[in-house]
N, C-alpha and C positions, 0 to 999 in steps of 0.2 A: 403679556409675556410673563409676568411674575406668577399670576394664577395658573398658567399653564405649566410652568416649571414645578409648582406645587403638586399639580395633578400628576405629573410624571413621578414624583417622589412617592405619592400614595399608590400609583399604579405599580411601582416597584415593591412597595409593601404588600400589595395584593398578590404579586407573583411569588413572594416569599412567605406568605402567611402560613403558619403551622397548623392552624385549625379553622373551623367554620366561623367562630365568632370573630377572629382576626380578619379573616377573608371578607365578611360582610361589612365590618367597620371600614376597612381600607377601601372596598368597593363603593360604599356610600360616599366617602370623602372625595375620592378621585373623580366620581361623577359630579359632585357639588362644584369642584374647582374647574373641571373642564367645561362646565355649562357657561362659564363667564366668557370664554372665547366665542361661543356660538351666539350668545346674547349681544355681543358687541359688533358682530359683522354687519348687521342691518344699519346700525348707526354709522359705521365706517363708510359703507356705500353711500349713505345720505350726505356725509361730509365730502366725499370725492366727486359726486355728480349732482348737478341741479335736479330739483324735484321732478321735472318733466322728462329727465333722461336716465332715471334709475331703472327703468323696465328691464333692458337686457342684462345689466349687471346683477340686478336682484333675481332674475330668472336663473341665471347660471349659479349663483349662490344657493338658491332653494334646490336646484338640481343636486348640487354637491351635498347639501345637508340631508336631503331625503333619500338620495341614492347611496349615501355612505353606509347606512345600516345594512341593507341587503348585500351590498358589495362586500362588506366585512364578513358576513356569514358565508358568502361564496368563496372568498379568498382564504379565510382562516379554517374553512372546513378541510382543506388539504393538510393543514397542520394538525388539526384535531383528529383526523382519521388515522394518522400514522405516529403522532408524537404524544398527544395527551393535552389536558387543559392547561397545565402550567406552561408548556411551550407556546400555546396560543397567547397567553398573557405576555410572554417574553417577545413574541412577534409583534404584538400591539405595542409594546414598549419601544421596540426598534423603529417602527413606523412613526409613532408619536414623537419620539425624540428627533428623528429626521425632520419632521414638520416643524417642531419647535425651533430647531437651528435655522430652517429656512424663514420662518416667521420673524425671528430675532434679527436676522440679516436684513430683511425687507424694512423692518421698523427702524433700525439704525440708519439705514441709507435714505429712506423716504421721509422719516421724521413723523411728528405729530400731525394728525389730521382734524382733530376737534377744533371747531371754529373759536370757541370761547377761550380755549387754552392758547391758540395762536394769537388771538387779539389781546389777551392779557400779557403775553410775552412782549408783544410789540409795544403796548403801552409802558411797560417797564423800561424798555430800551429808549423810548422817547423821553421819558422822565429823566433817565440818566444823561441823555444827550443834550437836552435842552434845559435841564435844571427846574422844570416846571412840576410842582407837586399837584396841580389842580387837574391833570389829565386822569380821567376815569374811564372805565368800561361801563356798559349798561349794568343795571342792578342784577339781572338774571344771569349775567356772565361772570360775576365776581366769584372768587374762590370761596368755597364753603367749608365749614368744619365737618368733622366726621359725624357728629350728632345730627347736623342738619342734612348731611348727605343721606344718612339712614332714613330720616323722616321723609324726605322728599321721595326716595326710592320706594318706600313702603306705602305712601299715601297717593302719590301721583297716578299710579295705574288705576286705582278705584275712582279717583276724581275724574281721570280721562274717560273711564267706562260710564260714569253717571252724568257728566256735564259737558262732554265735548260737543261743540256746536256743529254737527254734521246734519242731522235731521232729527230735531227734538219732537216728541209727541207726548202730550199729557194723557196718561193712562191710569187706570184704576187698578191697583196692585191687589188682587185677590179679594175674597169675600171678608177675610178676617182683617186685613190691613186697613182698608177704606181710607187710604191716603193717596192723593194725587200728586205725582211727582214727575219731573222731567227726566227721561231716560233716552240715551242714545241708542236708538233701535239698531242703527247700522253697525256701530261698534260692538253692541252686545252680541248680535247675531254673527258677526264676523269673528268674534272671540270664540263663540260656541262652535262655529264651523271649523275653525282652526283646531280647537281641541279635539273635534270629532276626527279630523283628519290624522292628527298625531296619535289618537287612540287606535285607529285602524292600523297605522304604521307599526306601532309596537305590538298590537295583537297579532299581526302577521308573523312576527318573530317567534312567538310561542306556538302559534297555531300550525306552522309549517312542520315543526317537529312532531306535533301530535298527529297531524293528518298523513304525512309522508314517512314518518319514522317507524320504528320497530312495532309500535302499537297500531299504526295505520297501514300504509301500503307496504311496509317492511323494507323501506330504504335504509341504507347505512348513512353515516355522517356526511361523507362526500357527496352522495346522491341527494341528500336533503339540501346541502349547500348549493348544488346545481339548480335546484328548483327555484332559488332566489333570483336566478337570471331573468325569469319572467317579470318580476317586479321591476328590475333594473331597466328592461327594455320599455315597460310601460311608463316608468318615470322619465325616461329619455324623450318621450314624445312631448313632455311639458314645455321645454324651451323651444321645440319646433313649433308647437302651436301658438307660443307666445309671439312668434314673428308676425302672425296675423293680428293678435291682440294688440301688439305695439303700433302697427300701422293704423288700426282703427282708433287707438287713443290719440295719436298724433294728429290724425285727421279731425277728430272732435276738438281737440285743443286749438287748432288753427281756426276752426269755425267759431270758437269761443273767444276769439281775439287774443290768442296766445295764453289764456288762462287755463289752468288745469281743470280737468273734468273728472272728478274721482270715479263717478259711475261708469265712466268709459274704460276703467281698468278691469271691470268684471263683466265684460260683455260675454265672454265665453263661459263664465260662471253661471250665467242664466241658462245656457244650453246644458251645462252639466247638471244643474239642479233638476231640470226636467228629465234628463236622461237617467239621473240616479233614481228619481221617483219611479219612472216606468220600469227601470231595472228591479227596484224593490218589489213592485207589484208582480212582475214576472216571477221573481224568486218565491213569493208567497204562493202564487198559483202552482208552480212546480212542486213545492213541498206538499201542498194539499193533494195534488195528483199523485205524488209518490206515496203518500200515506194511504190514499184510497186504493191504489193498485197493489200495495203491499198487503192491506187488509183483505182485499178480494183474493189475492194469491194464496194467503194463509187459509182462508175458508175453504177454497176449492182443493188446496193441496192436502189438507189434513182431515177434511170432513166429506168431501165429494159433493157437497151442495152448500150454498151460502147460509141456509137456515139451520143447518145441523149444529153448528158451533153454539148458536144461541140455545138450541134444545138441550145439548149436553150440559151447557152452563146452568140452565134451569134445573135439570135433574140433579146435578151435583149440589146445587144450593139447597134443594128440597131434602136430599139425603143428609146433608149437614144439620139442617134444622131438626129433622126427626131424631 
């Protein structure tokens, strides 16, 4: 809540920035503080639901997180078309401020969700009620100092990436390293795949303007914004397909005696991996065919025969050398 309010202040500074330097600085800081809210949503869902029931809630959250970017381009294209970029920032400011008010009300009404904080508060209440000072919470739930929080936050992701016991394999790292170490293959490839998807998402934002804008198909700002509707429709299929995925996961969990089966969460991911590979191969074949057809068209169009271009090139080269 506090970080989101700071984000609003920097967003206000972005809208009022008098020059490019101030704009870039305010934009960087506003994005830094707004990322805190997105990073905490996954943990909040994990606090509210048991691990086997997070599927539908996480699916809806991911839909909102990934659909928000193209939806913003679509909606604010109407503002940019007729008003300008500063009014776009004021519009974002209005929407974000409204969401901050809604989030603040929800947090004040519903209260804290983190289990360690709730348990620590309950222990303090019991100490005060019973007068017992020997009541403690588990060591990993005790309140930490600022330096310890930073140390854990910066080290734990790499520790999780390298030592998390999901499926460890002893592998040889490169010809130069020659050191065998345990790596979490599932976590590493999951992180790489997640980064790949985020990369695609943000590349679309810039690519659409280049492909459909004035330098591409000649669309104006509003028409380019309308092109993002296709991405929104595609992303919306995600929660729908998750209905099948969730049913499969729950079936596998019951067959495993009520214990979670992490691999069952990525059943459709296997199908998507094969489909993406076949799609990539098809794209490469199409690009090769297009290059070949373009080359043949150029030869016939400007020379009348396929070999004449090579002949003209050879004559030109000989004339240059002489």
